One Martini backbone bead per residue (centre of mass of N, CA, C, O) as a GRO file, in nm:
protein
  130
    1MET     BB    1   9.240   5.092  11.112
    2LYS     BB    2   9.306   4.974  11.426
    3LEU     BB    3   9.156   5.090  11.730
    4CYS     BB    4   9.195   5.214  12.081
    5TYR     BB    5   8.956   5.354  12.329
    6ARG     BB    6   8.898   5.269  12.636
    7GLY     BB    7   8.840   4.961  12.512
    8VAL     BB    8   8.746   5.067  12.235
    9ARG     BB    9   8.690   4.936  11.927
   10TYR     BB   10   8.808   5.069  11.603
   11ASP     BB   11   8.773   5.205  11.285
   12SER     BB   12   9.013   5.378  11.075
   13THR     BB   13   8.978   5.630  10.808
   14PRO     BB   14   9.173   5.821  10.662
   15PRO     BB   15   9.206   6.073  10.472
   16THR     BB   16   9.268   6.116  10.136
   17LEU     BB   17   9.532   6.246   9.943
   18GLU     BB   18   9.614   6.402   9.654
   19MET     BB   19   9.926   6.370   9.520
   20THR     BB   20  10.192   6.584   9.399
   21GLU     BB   21  10.465   6.601   9.192
   22SER     BB   22  10.739   6.789   9.177
   23GLU     BB   23  11.031   6.952   9.039
   24ILE     BB   24  11.146   6.952   9.313
   25LEU     BB   25  11.476   6.900   9.439
   26ALA     BB   26  11.574   6.730   9.724
   27THR     BB   27  11.795   6.715  10.023
   28TYR     BB   28  11.855   6.438  10.262
   29ARG     BB   29  12.119   6.299  10.378
   30GLY     BB   30  12.203   6.251  10.054
   31GLN     BB   31  11.901   6.233   9.962
   32SER     BB   32  11.700   6.235   9.686
   33TYR     BB   33  11.390   6.421   9.625
   34HIS     BB   34  11.060   6.470   9.564
   35VAL     BB   35  10.827   6.697   9.604
   36THR     BB   36  10.522   6.685   9.778
   37TYR     BB   37  10.170   6.777   9.720
   38PRO     BB   38   9.866   6.874   9.747
   39ARG     BB   39   9.602   6.885   9.569
   40HIS     BB   40   9.408   7.125   9.454
   41MET     BB   41   9.107   7.214   9.616
   42THR     BB   42   8.807   7.336   9.588
   43VAL     BB   43   8.636   7.562   9.807
   44LEU     BB   44   8.336   7.640   9.896
   45GLN     BB   45   8.172   7.911   9.977
   46PRO     BB   46   7.964   8.056  10.176
   47VAL     BB   47   7.651   8.179  10.166
   48ALA     BB   48   7.595   8.526  10.260
   49GLU     BB   49   7.420   8.762  10.454
   50PHE     BB   50   7.460   9.119  10.474
   51LYS     BB   51   7.509   9.427  10.684
   52TYR     BB   52   7.630   9.767  10.614
   53ARG     BB   53   7.499  10.043  10.714
   54GLY     BB   54   7.222   9.933  10.558
   55VAL     BB   55   7.384   9.761  10.343
   56PRO     BB   56   7.327   9.508  10.138
   57TYR     BB   57   7.510   9.191  10.120
   58ARG     BB   58   7.707   8.923   9.947
   59THR     BB   59   7.828   8.604   9.918
   60THR     BB   60   7.982   8.377   9.725
   61GLU     BB   61   8.113   8.073   9.631
   62THR     BB   62   8.388   8.224   9.524
   63GLY     BB   63   8.414   8.498   9.731
   64ARG     BB   64   8.249   8.713   9.635
   65ILE     BB   65   8.117   9.046   9.618
   66GLU     BB   66   7.772   9.153   9.643
   67THR     BB   67   7.498   9.287   9.596
   68ALA     BB   68   7.161   9.234   9.633
   69ASP     BB   69   7.127   9.269   9.299
   70GLY     BB   70   7.420   9.129   9.180
   71ARG     BB   71   7.639   9.334   9.194
   72PRO     BB   72   7.956   9.393   9.187
   73VAL     BB   73   8.207   9.489   9.397
   74ALA     BB   74   8.410   9.754   9.378
   75ALA     BB   75   8.725   9.843   9.422
   76THR     BB   76   8.839  10.109   9.591
   77PRO     BB   77   9.071  10.333   9.577
   78THR     BB   78   9.314  10.443   9.759
   79THR     BB   79   9.523  10.695   9.839
   80ALA     BB   80   9.780  10.522   9.840
   81THR     BB   81   9.747  10.411   9.539
   82GLU     BB   82   9.738  10.698   9.394
   83ILE     BB   83  10.018  10.731   9.475
   84SER     BB   84  10.315  10.773   9.375
   85LEU     BB   85  10.640  10.681   9.427
   86SER     BB   86  10.762  10.967   9.404
   87GLU     BB   87  10.575  11.094   9.614
   88VAL     BB   88  10.660  10.914   9.850
   89ALA     BB   89  10.960  10.993   9.846
   90ARG     BB   90  10.917  11.293   9.899
   91ILE     BB   91  10.770  11.268  10.169
   92HIS     BB   92  10.992  11.114  10.315
   93ARG     BB   93  11.212  11.329  10.286
   94ASP     BB   94  11.059  11.558  10.427
   95ASN     BB   95  11.033  11.409  10.701
   96LEU     BB   96  11.335  11.375  10.750
   97CYS     BB   97  11.406  11.681  10.741
   98GLN     BB   98  11.221  11.769  10.970
   99ARG     BB   99  11.349  11.591  11.189
  100LEU     BB  100  11.636  11.702  11.155
  101SER     BB  101  11.572  11.999  11.231
  102GLU     BB  102  11.483  11.928  11.518
  103ARG     BB  103  11.758  11.808  11.606
  104ILE     BB  104  11.926  12.066  11.553
  105ALA     BB  105  11.775  12.246  11.755
  106ALA     BB  106  11.838  12.071  12.003
  107ALA     BB  107  12.151  12.087  11.980
  108LYS     BB  108  12.163  12.397  12.010
  109ALA     BB  109  12.024  12.411  12.290
  110GLN     BB  110  12.255  12.221  12.423
  111GLY     BB  111  12.548  12.269  12.284
  112ASN     BB  112  12.610  12.028  12.075
  113GLN     BB  113  12.860  12.030  11.847
  114GLN     BB  114  12.903  11.736  11.751
  115LEU     BB  115  12.607  11.676  11.672
  116LEU     BB  116  12.570  11.918  11.478
  117GLU     BB  117  12.777  11.820  11.264
  118ILE     BB  118  12.642  11.551  11.198
  119LEU     BB  119  12.361  11.669  11.115
  120GLU     BB  120  12.471  11.850  10.882
  121GLN     BB  121  12.581  11.616  10.711
  122GLU     BB  122  12.309  11.476  10.680
  123SER     BB  123  12.166  11.716  10.541
  124GLU     BB  124  12.353  11.714  10.288
  125GLN     BB  125  12.284  11.419  10.198
  126LEU     BB  126  11.959  11.485  10.174
  127VAL     BB  127  11.901  11.766  10.062
  128CYS     BB  128  11.829  11.999  10.267
  129SER     BB  129  11.632  12.275  10.297
  130ARG     BB  130  11.657  12.563  10.533
   0.00000   0.00000   0.00000
């Protein structure tokens, strides 16, 4: 492709991408066509040496992290992943009940009987023991 920038003519060859046609059939303004996308090409990651709090480690070409002696670094599970979903649900319900009891105490202090009735109904729905 011949281009010109500030009077200087030059040839430009844009990089070509290898496109792959997918099975997805799309329609635009009544015309159907297959969606195309660029073929995935692996990009090698740069190898780099790092040090965190005095502990040396490095990244590999595949993007993995390993210690300086070549052992892969294992991802340590966090406390959040160790807790089961039922435990999370129980903690969430307990937090809701605690906040609800604080709101009931505030409604009693204000003397707002209408709000107090609504909050007590909500407490019964959540099965909060007071």
